[in-house]
ZAMARGU-4260 file (C-alpha; in steps of 0.2 Angstrom, whole numbers, plus 5000, padded with zeros to 4 digits):
<rodrens>
0) 4321/5365/4942 | 4322/5381/4939 | 4325/5381/4919 | 4319/5365/4909 | 4328/5373/4895
5) 4344/5365/4901 | 4338/5351/4900 | 4336/5354/4878 | 4353/5338/4876 | 4345/5328/4887
10) 4326/5328/4878 | 4343/5327/4861 | 4347/5317/4861 | 4333/5303/4870 | 4324/5310/4853
15) 4340/5307/4842 | 4337/5288/4847 | 4326/5285/4836 | 4327/5298/4821 | 4342/5297/4813
20) 4336/5318/4810 | 4347/5330/4816 | 4332/5345/4811 | 4322/5331/4820 | 4327/5323/4835
25) 4331/5344/4838 | 4312/5346/4837 | 4311/5332/4847 | 4317/5341/4860 | 4313/5355/4862
30) 4291/5350/4859 | 4298/5339/4876 | 4307/5351/4884 | 4288/5366/4879 | 4278/5351/4886
35) 4289/5352/4901 | 4289/5370/4906 | 4270/5369/4903 | 4270/5354/4915 | 4282/5365/4926
40) 4269/5384/4924 | 4257/5374/4930 | 4263/5367/4946 | 4262/5348/4943 | 4280/5347/4940
45) 4286/5329/4936 | 4297/5321/4950 | 4311/5317/4939 | 4314/5328/4926 | 4327/5319/4916
50) 4317/5303/4917 | 4300/5310/4911 | 4309/5320/4895 | 4319/5304/4891 | 4300/5297/4888
55) 4290/5315/4883 | 4309/5315/4868 | 4304/5300/4862 | 4287/5301/4860 | 4288/5316/4853
60) 4301/5308/4840 | 4290/5291/4837 | 4274/5305/4833 | 4284/5316/4821 | 4292/5302/4809
65) 4273/5297/4806 | 4266/5318/4805 | 4267/5324/4786 | 4282/5335/4791 | 4296/5323/4793
70) 4292/5316/4777 | 4299/5331/4767 | 4311/5330/4757 | 4331/5340/4757 | 4332/5343/4736
75) 4351/5344/4731 | 4358/5359/4729 | 4361/5352/4710 | 4344/5347/4706 | 4339/5365/4712
80) 4349/5372/4697 | 4343/5360/4684 | 4323/5363/4689 | 4329/5381/4685 | 4313/5391/4675
85) 4317/5396/4662 | 4317/5419/4659
</rodrens>
């Protein structure tokens, strides 16, 4: 395996089965690819990188759901306008 980043779509799809948010799925996938890169650089690449990456991406997605990072909610643009500070 020469470039673990080519497996990012695999990690993204695996994470997307856990989380509904594309942003969270992307973050979980990137975390999984990062861990795969570290394993490869450490000289201990997994025997089945795609399967390993799927498991790690799903676990990362679950971890994100449990964290405060995932609990932030998007604000609707109309709410921003209505909550503007008076000048």
